[in-house]
N, C-alpha and C positions, 0 to 999 in steps of 0.2 A: 621930471625924467626918472628919478629914482623910483617913484611909486609905479610907473609904467613897467620898469624893469622887474620890479618885485612881482607885479601881476603876471608878467610874461613867464617868469620862473615858476610861479605857483601853478599857472596853467599847464606848463610842461610837466611838473611833478604830478598833477592830477591825471594828465593824459597817460603818463607812465604807469601810475597805479591802476588805472582802469584797464590798460592793456595787459598788465601782469595778472590782474584778477580774471579777466576774460580768458586768458591763456590757461590759467590754472583750472578754471571751470571746464574748458574744453578737454584738457588733459584728464581731469577727474571723471568726466563723462565717458571718455574713450577707454579708460583703463579697467579691464575686467578684474573681478575679485573672486578667488577660489577659496572656499571654506570647507573644512572637514566636517562631515556629518556627525562623526563620532561613532563609537562602537565598531570601528573598522568597516563601516557600511559604504564609504565612498566619499564623494565630494559634491557640492553644489557650486555653480558658477553664476554670478550675476554681472551685469554690465555696471559701468560707473555710476549709473543712476539708480541701481538697485533692482533692475528688471531681471527676472530669471532668464538665464541663457541655457543652462543645462543641469541635469542631475545625472551623475555617473555613479552607478552602484557596483559594489563588489559582489559578484555572483555567490561566492561561498558564504559570505557574511549574511547576505539577504536570506539564504535558505534557512537560517536559524531564527528568523523573525516572524512574528504574526503580522498580518496585514495592518492591524491597528498600531502595533508597535513601530513598524517600519514607517508608516505614514506620520506618526508623531515625531520620530527622529528627523525625517525629511522636512516636515513643515517647520520645526524649530530651527533647523539649519538654514532654511530659506529666510526665515524672519531675522536670524542673526546676520546673515550675509547682506540682506537689504539694509539693515541698520548700520552695519560696518561700512558699506559703500557710501552711505549718506554722511557718516561721520568722517570718513577719509576725504571725501570731496570737500566738505566744509573746512576741514583742517588745511587742505591744500590751498583753498581760497584765502583763508585767514593768514596763512604763512606768506602768500604772495602779497597780500595787502600790507603786511608788516615789513617785508623785505625791501620794498621800493622806498627809498628815502632820498 
């Protein structure tokens, strides 16, 4: 009887961990991330999976940029935002997996 009880509690713990990780993944996917482009140019926004949602530029700052310079700033900001979203989502999942005990 004792081993059945242990298995039952282990199964409950596994179920709780799986549920917590799934919830963290859903939250991470739904949470947008806004990142500064730099040089006062504006922001980029990605969703929780790192997909580009928007690029918001500051009109006055853009006027002082060449096309190539502006493109470089924006592309680097998008790449940073994609990476940051993935890192944040993984951290949320890892934290959820550790918290359930």
